[in-house]
N, C-alpha and C positions, 0 to 999 in steps of 0.2 A: 504494500500500500504506500502511495506517495502522499505525504502530508504537505499541505500548502500553507504558506505564510506570506505576508507582505514583506516582512523584514526578518533577516537572520543576523544576530549579533554573535561574533566569535570572541570569547573571552569575558569572564565574569569579574573583572576588576572594577574599580569605581567608575571608570569612563564608560565601559560597556553597559553597566547596570544603570547609569544615569541616562544614557540614550534610550535604553529599553523601557525604562519607567515612563519617560516623557512621551515616547512614541505611542505607548499603550494608552496614555491619558488622552492623546490626540485621536484615538480611535483605531489604531492599526493593530493587526495581529503580529505578534513578535515571538520568535523563538531564540533561544540562546544555547550555544555550544561551548562547554567548558571542559578542558582536557583533564584538569586535576580534581580530585575529590576535596571537598571542603570539610573542616577548616584546613588550611595549608599555610606554612610559614611564608612571610612576605616582609621585606624591609620597606621603608617609606612610612614610618610611624608618625613622623612629625607633621602635623596638619596646621596650616596657616589659618588665621581667624576667619577669612572669607569663606571657608568651607562650611561654616555653620549656616550661612544664608542659603547655600545650595542644598544642604540636607533638609533645611526647613521647607524650601520650595518643593522638594520631592516628597514632602510628608514623612520625612525620616529623621526629623530633628531629635526625637527621643533616643535614637541609637547612639548619639554622641554623649548622652548623659550616663552612660555605663559607668558603674562604680569602679571598674578595673582601670579606667583611663586616668591619666594624670593631667591636672590643670594648674593654672596660676604658677607657672614656672618662670622664675627670673633668669636672666642671662648675664654672664660675665664675658665681655668681649675685649680681646686684645688684637684689634685689626690694625696692624701697623705699629708705629712708634707710640710712646707715651704709656701712661699707666692704664691697665685694663678698666673699662667702664662697666658699671653695673646698671643694667636695665631691669627695673622692677616689672613684675608681671603686668601691671596696669599699663605700663608704657609699651609693652610688646603687643598688646591686644589679646583677645580671647582664643589663642591657639591651644592645642592640646597634643599629648602623646597618646597614641592608641595602640592596641594590639591589632595589627592589620588582619591576621587570620580570623580573629573574632569579628571585627568590623565588617569585612567583606562577606563573611558568612551570614551575618544578620541582614546586611543590605540585600543579599540574594534572596533570603527568606521573605523579606518585605516585597520584593519584586514578584516572587512566585505568588504571594498572596494577592497581588494586583492582577494576576492572570498570565504571567510569563510562563511559557512552555520551555522547560529546560532539558537538555541532553547533557548528562554529567555522570561519571567521567566519560567523555567522548571527544572525538576529533573529526574534523573534515578531512577526508582522505582523497576526495576528487571533487572537482567543480567544473561546470561549463556554463556559458552564457549563450542562450539561443531562444528564439521566439520571445524576446523581450523579458526573459526571466532567467534566474540562476537555477541550475539543477545541481544539488549537493548530495554527496554520499557521506553519511555519518557512520562512523565505526565506534562501537562501544562493546562492553562485556556482554550486553544483551544481543549483539549481532549487528548486522548492517541495516541501515534505514535510508530511505530516499526522501528528501524534502525539496521543495521549490520555494523561491522567494523572488520578489521584484528587486530587492536591494540587499546587499551584504555589507555590514559594518564590521570592520576588522579592529578589534580592541585587544589583540594579543600582545601588545607592548612591543618590546624590541624584537621578539620572535617574528613579528609581522613585517619587519622592514629589513630586507637584505642590504648588506653594506654597500653594494654597488648602486642602490636606489636611494642613497642618502646624500644630502648636502651638509657637510660638517659646518657647524656654526661657531665652534670654538675648539682649541686644542684639546685632545683627549687627555684624560687622567685615569688613574687607577684608584678605586675606592678600596681601602683596607679597613676592616672593622672586626671588632670582637666585643663581647659583653663581659663585664666584670661585676662581681657583687657590689651592691651600693656601698656597703661598709668598707670596700677596698679604696674608695675615694677618701683621702685623709681629711678633707674639709669640704663642707657645703655640697654634699652629694645630691641636693635637691635642685641645683642650678644647671642650666645649660651653659656650655663653655665653647667659645669660638676663638681661634687664634691662628695667626699667620706665623709660619716659620720659614727658614730659607728653602726647605724642600717642598713646600706647599702650604696646606692649611689643615687644621684639625677641628673636628666638631665632637662634642660630647654632650650627652643628655641622659637623664633618668628615663627608663622605659618601664612599662608595667612588669610586675613580677619581681620587684626589689632588685633590679639589675640597672647597670649603668652602661650605655653604649659609647664606645670610643670608635670614631671613624675618621681616618685620615685620607687626604687626597694628594697624590704625588704623581710625578711624571712616569709614564709607562717604561721608558728606558731605564730609569733608575731602579724601578721595582724588578724588572727583568734581570738586571745585573746583580742586585743585592738580595732579592727575595722580599716578600711582603713583611715577614716578621722583623727582619733587620731594619727595613725602612721605617716601620712603625715605631720600633724602639728608638731609632735615631731621632725621629721627629718628636717623640715624647721627651727625650733628654734635652732637646734644644728649646723646649717650650717653657713658659712660665706657669701656665695654668695646669698643665698636665704632668710636669716634672715630678711633683711629689708622689705620683702613683708608682708603686713598687714595680720593679722590672719583672719579677716572676709572675705578676698578674696578667702580663700580656704575652705569655708564651704558648697558650693553648687556645683552641677554638678560633684561630684567626682565619678570616675569609677575605677574598678579594674578587673584584670584577672590573672589567673595563667600563669606564663611564665616559660617554661622549654626548655632546649636544648636537642635534641634527634635525633636519626636516626632510620628510620624504619627497622625492622628486615628482612622484605622481600620486598624490594622496587621494585623488578622485579619478578612478579609472573605470570607464563605463559606469556601472552602478556598484562598484566595489570601492568602498570608501573607508579611509583610515581615520581612526579616532584614538584618543589617548596617546600613549608612547609609540604606537604604530605610525602616528602622523608626525609627531615631533617630540623631542625631549629637551629639557632645560638644563643649563649648567647646574651642577649640584650646589653651587653657592646659594641658590634660592631654595627655600623650604616650601615653595608654592606648587610643587609638581602635581600633587593630587588635586589641588584646587584648580590649577590651570587645565588639567585633563578633563575634569568634570565640567568646568565652565565651557570649554570648547565643545564638549559633547552635547550640551544644551543647545548651542548654536547649530551644530550639525543636525540635531533632531529637527530644528525649525527648517533647515534647508531641505532635508529629506521629505518632511511633511509638505512643504511647498511643491516639490517636484511631483509627489504622488497625487496631491490634491488638484494642482493647477495644470499639470502636464507641461511644466516649463523648466526643463533641466538646465538650460543655459543660465537663467537667473539664479537658480538654486546653487549651481556649481560655482558661479562667479562670487556669490555671497560667501560661500564656504571658504574658497581660496583666499578671498580678501581678508576674512576674519583670521584665518590661519597665518597669513603673511604678517598681519598687524601684531598678532600675539608673539610671533617669533622676533619681529623687529623691536618691539617694546622691551622684551626681555634681553635681547642682545645688547641694546644700548645701556640698559640698567647694569648688566653684568660687567660690561666694559668700564663703566664709570666706577663701579664698586671695586673692581680689581685695581684701578688706578689709584684709589684711596688707600691701598694696602701699604704703601711705602716700600714695596718689595719689587717693583718692576725693574729696578736697577740691579737686583740681586743676580749674580751670574748663574745660578742653578737653572737647569733646563726647564723646570716647571714655569718659572717666572719669565725666562727668556722667550719661551714660545708665546706667552700671553702678551709680551711686549711687542713682538713682531707680527702677531696675527692681525690680518686686515679683512674685514668682511667684503670689501670691494674686490678681493681676490677670489671669491667663491665662484665656482664654475656654473655657467648658465647653460642648461640643456633643453629648456622648453619655456613656454610662456609663464608657467607658475614659478619656476626658479628665477626667472628674470624679475618677476614681481617681488619675490622675497628679497632679492638683491637691491632692488630700487627702494623698497620700504626700509630696509636695514641700513642703507648708507646715505639716505637723504638727510639734508640739514633740517632738523625739526625745530623750526622757530617757535613752535607752540610750547616747547619746554621752558621758555623764558616768560611766557604769558602769565600774569598774575590774575587771580580772581578779582573782579571789580569789588570795591569796598561795599560793605553793607550800607544801604541808603534808608533813612527814615522816610518811608514811602508816602505817608499821608501828607506831611508838609510839602513833599515834592509834587504831589498831584495838585495841591492847591496852588502852588507856584506856577505850574505848567499849564493849568486848565485852559486858559484862553490863548495860549501861545501857539503859533503854527508848528506843525510837526512835519519833519521830512526824514527821508532815509539817508544814511551816510553815503557819501560819494564813493567810499571804499567797499560798499556792500555789493556782493555778486551772488549769483545763484548757480547751483549745480544739481545734477541728478545723482541721488545717493540711495543706497539700500536703507530701508526702514522696516522694522519688524512690527507688523500690525496684527494684533491677536497672535496667532501661531504661524503666520505666513510672512514671507519676504516680499516686499513690494518696492518699486522704484518711486521715490518721492522727491519733490523739489526741496532743496535745502539751502539755508543761509550760509554764505561764506564771507568771513570778515577777518581782518588781521587780529582782532581782539578775541575771537572765538577759538577755543582750543581745537575744534574740528568742525567740519560742516554740520549744521544743526537742523534737524527736522522737527524734533519734539523738545519741549521743555516741560518737565513735570507731567508728561503724557499728553501735553497739549500741542497740536500741530501748529507751528508758528507761521510758515509762509502764507497760508490762507488768511490769517489775521491781518497781514500787511496789505491785503487788497483794499482795506478801508482807508488807506492813506492816499486819498485823491487830492487833487490840487485844492488848496484852500482849507484843508482839514486842520482842526486844532486837536490838541491832546484831549480836550473834553469830548469833542464829537467822536474821536476814535475810541475812547473809553466807553462811551455810551453804545457804540456799535459792537464792540467786543463783548459787552455784557449781555447781548442778545444770544451769544453762543456759549459763553463760559461764565462762571460765577465772578462776582466782583473781587472776591479774595484771590482767585486765580489771575484775574486781570492785573491786580496790583503786583503779583509776583512776576508776571511776564513783563510788565512795563518797567519795573525796577531793574530787572536783569538787562533788558535791551537798552535802556537809557544808560545804565552803568557801564555797559560794554561799548557805548557810543555807536550802536547800530541805529538808534533813533536819536535825532538831533533837533 
């Protein structure tokens, strides 16, 4: 028997489950194929604060309230020269340390409760695309099964991206890690620690189960020459925050893996679409990997829903690729700036020398998507210097402006931009102005360009406000007016 679905997701990590849950909420039939039995060990336990909003949006917020997880963790940071800085938990935001095996299993159970059909443990052993659908052969202990789908979402992580299909976004490093008992830390075992050393940088944090994770990032050539254990010991001995840790605590249970930041060269191929780490990975300097993967899966779900509902794959694909290129470019710029603040770029070690010499404008362009990534990653982003307009006492401002003529700034232009309306992608008219961070369609969910049609010759601020109040509330009008006047879009 051949089972039919609209969408098949491969991989039950946070990215795959996020896409599956949202697409089911949009009315699509979704199946998921996961190769491993759950719960299964998984690194990536440090979650950034923004992940809470995503879990809440998925109706899964209570999963992060698990008593096993760690919260309110301060951080001691020695990033470059000077004394280590202490960031209290309130300054860091509401991040947390989770047990990924536990969290992923609970998120999968929630998705099943919402109607997700799961093949697990199972794997896709053959696939073909014909007659506008995929035909997949699924192999499991129960035997072989045949399923069809209109779309396949690949959330297998690094397993889903062959090295020749990647554009490297930063020099590779090797992650070396081990767990030690919390009481092995001589002082402050409740703190996260981050430190640069000549060979790379080290991160340490408490993890569930009364353990403390030590993870170092070093150059692959150095690790190949000396071995992971020796490199980890050397980096520990050269540090200030980790030096008190006894040598013999780092001699067992050491693991390592190659860590690189990349984007897939063909993330949307026919209707086989990459999500999560199969689409892109971030430099480990950021702890936002899980959040970034889940957030991009939400955008992918909107693109897929648009394609299946409106039959417009071009708009859906262009939206997807634009959002992916923006995510990559934003992180690459942030990473480059943060490494530059380390004070180590002049250090002669291979780790820092490679980061000093790496240039994004040297990345290879093989198709339109990789050209877009390069263009977004290397352009001068003047918006980085734009400051938010100051808060304006709006009621006195309205009284002052009421009878005065209103006009649009001479620097204002319009462009066609993607906008998400409901759960679909549409092309909408957007405002472009030097004082706006990016082209703007909506402000507080209010579409702005149509409101500007009221700015006819001879219009005053008062007549414009009266016209706008026919469409939105006066409270919303005040917010829109205050923003546009403060940004000098209205003059």
